MDTraj code that builds the backbone (N, CA, C; nanometers):
import mdtraj as md
import numpy as np

residues = "UNK UNK UNK UNK UNK UNK UNK UNK UNK UNK UNK UNK UNK UNK UNK UNK UNK UNK UNK UNK UNK UNK UNK UNK UNK UNK UNK UNK UNK UNK UNK UNK UNK UNK UNK UNK UNK UNK UNK UNK UNK UNK UNK UNK UNK UNK".split()
xyz = np.array([
    [0.0820, -0.1194, 0.0000],
    [0.0000, 0.0000, 0.0000],
    [0.0865, 0.1260, 0.0000],
    [0.1957, 0.1246, 0.0704],
    [0.2772, 0.2455, 0.0781],
    [0.3473, 0.2773, -0.0528],
    [0.3595, 0.1792, -0.1424],
    [0.4244, 0.2078, -0.2713],
    [0.3405, 0.3035, -0.3554],
    [0.2107, 0.3109, -0.3299],
    [0.1258, 0.4036, -0.4049],
    [0.1584, 0.5495, -0.3756],
    [0.2264, 0.5765, -0.2656],
    [0.2645, 0.7139, -0.2338],
    [0.3617, 0.7699, -0.3383],
    [0.4329, 0.6829, -0.4085],
    [0.5242, 0.7292, -0.5134],
    [0.4497, 0.7860, -0.6334],
    [0.3201, 0.7594, -0.6441],
    [0.2404, 0.8111, -0.7552],
    [0.1869, 0.9518, -0.7294],
    [0.1912, 0.9973, -0.6059],
    [0.1324, 1.1265, -0.5698],
    [0.1937, 1.2429, -0.6477],
    [0.3260, 1.2564, -0.6574],
    [0.3805, 1.3703, -0.7331],
    [0.3406, 1.3687, -0.8810],
    [0.3386, 1.2512, -0.9413],
    [0.2991, 1.2410, -1.0816],
    [0.1533, 1.2766, -1.1045],
    [0.0679, 1.2294, -1.0167],
    [-0.0747, 1.2608, -1.0285],
    [-0.0975, 1.4098, -1.0066],
    [-0.0251, 1.4676, -0.9129],
    [-0.0357, 1.6111, -0.8886],
    [0.0082, 1.6903, -1.0113],
    [0.1161, 1.6483, -1.0758],
    [0.1624, 1.7155, -1.1968],
    [0.0611, 1.7019, -1.3095],
    [0.0002, 1.5858, -1.3231],
    [-0.1028, 1.5684, -1.4259],
    [-0.2259, 1.6536, -1.3980],
    [-0.2626, 1.6656, -1.2717],
    [-0.3761, 1.7513, -1.2373],
    [-0.3445, 1.8975, -1.2665],
    [-0.2216, 1.9408, -1.2370],
    [-0.1820, 2.0793, -1.2668],
    [-0.1814, 2.1034, -1.4173],
    [-0.1405, 2.0037, -1.4944],
    [-0.1429, 2.0156, -1.6412],
    [-0.2869, 2.0280, -1.6921],
    [-0.3754, 1.9441, -1.6387],
    [-0.5143, 1.9439, -1.6853],
    [-0.5912, 2.0681, -1.6406],
    [-0.5684, 2.1119, -1.5184],
    [-0.6474, 2.2223, -1.4639],
    [-0.5899, 2.3598, -1.4943],
    [-0.4585, 2.3715, -1.4914],
    [-0.3967, 2.5033, -1.5002],
    [-0.3120, 2.5242, -1.6241],
    [-0.3016, 2.4221, -1.7088],
    [-0.2270, 2.4356, -1.8330],
    [-0.0759, 2.4392, -1.8149],
    [-0.0252, 2.3861, -1.7050],
    [0.1191, 2.3834, -1.6852],
    [0.1827, 2.2850, -1.7831],
    [0.3059, 2.3123, -1.8183],
    [0.3735, 2.2258, -1.9147],
    [0.4494, 2.1153, -1.8422],
    [0.4561, 2.0012, -1.9081],
    [0.5312, 1.8878, -1.8558],
    [0.6459, 1.8600, -1.9524],
    [0.7664, 1.8659, -1.9020],
    [0.8829, 1.8391, -1.9842],
    [0.9080, 1.6903, -1.9992],
    [1.0006, 1.6546, -2.0867],
    [1.0305, 1.5127, -2.1080],
    [1.0852, 1.4433, -1.9830],
    [1.1592, 1.5150, -1.9019],
    [1.2120, 1.4549, -1.7790],
    [1.0982, 1.4253, -1.6818],
    [1.0014, 1.5150, -1.6712],
    [0.8871, 1.4933, -1.5825],
    [0.8029, 1.3745, -1.6291],
    [0.7802, 1.3663, -1.7580],
    [0.7019, 1.2550, -1.8124],
    [0.7769, 1.1232, -1.7931],
    [0.9073, 1.1253, -1.8150],
    [0.9870, 1.0047, -1.7927],
    [0.9883, 0.9627, -1.6473],
    [0.9960, 1.0591, -1.5576],
    [0.9921, 1.0277, -1.4150],
    [0.8589, 0.9684, -1.3731],
    [0.7508, 1.0208, -1.4281],
    [0.6190, 0.9656, -1.3973],
    [0.6072, 0.8227, -1.4493],
    [0.6560, 0.7995, -1.5705],
    [0.6509, 0.6645, -1.6273],
    [0.7340, 0.5675, -1.5444],
    [0.8495, 0.6116, -1.4989],
    [0.9352, 0.5273, -1.4165],
    [0.8692, 0.4963, -1.2825],
    [0.8028, 0.5942, -1.2232],
    [0.7326, 0.5716, -1.0967],
    [0.6171, 0.4735, -1.1153],
    [0.5429, 0.4885, -1.2240],
    [0.4314, 0.3963, -1.2514],
    [0.4844, 0.2552, -1.2727],
    [0.5932, 0.2422, -1.3461],
    [0.6522, 0.1110, -1.3685],
    [0.6988, 0.0486, -1.2372],
    [0.7630, 0.1277, -1.1533],
    [0.8090, 0.0773, -1.0239],
    [0.6950, 0.0311, -0.9356],
    [0.5876, 0.1084, -0.9322],
    [0.4717, 0.0693, -0.8512],
    [0.4062, -0.0553, -0.9093],
    [0.3989, -0.0629, -1.0411],
    [0.3389, -0.1813, -1.1041],
    [0.4215, -0.3070, -1.0737],
    [0.5530, -0.2943, -1.0773],
    [0.6384, -0.4101, -1.0461],
    [0.6289, -0.4490, -0.8994],
    [0.6105, -0.3514, -0.8138],
    [0.6056, -0.3786, -0.6703],
    [0.4730, -0.4410, -0.6277],
    [0.3652, -0.4003, -0.6902],
    [0.2330, -0.4434, -0.6454],
    [0.1768, -0.5633, -0.7227],
    [0.2479, -0.6100, -0.8232],
    [0.1940, -0.7228, -0.9008],
    [0.1985, -0.8508, -0.8198],
    [0.1086, -0.9382, -0.8522],
    [0.1035, -1.0675, -0.7850],
    [0.1820, -1.1683, -0.8655],
    [0.2525, -1.2573, -0.7952],
    [0.3314, -1.3585, -0.8657],
    [0.2677, -1.4945, -0.8573],
])
top = md.Topology()
chain = top.add_chain()
for i, resn in enumerate(residues, 1):
    res = top.add_residue(resn, chain, resSeq=i)
    for name in ("N", "CA", "C"):
        top.add_atom(name, md.element.get_by_symbol(name[0]), res)
traj = md.Trajectory(xyz[None], top)
């Protein structure tokens, strides 16, 4: 459950992009993708 906390900054950035028109650079998008991948690997069932 605590691994989902790593998604908070990315979700916040996406909300700022959607609501306020802020720009997301390639590094920010890559960081969000890396965080999502890490959470997906951590929470998957084997």
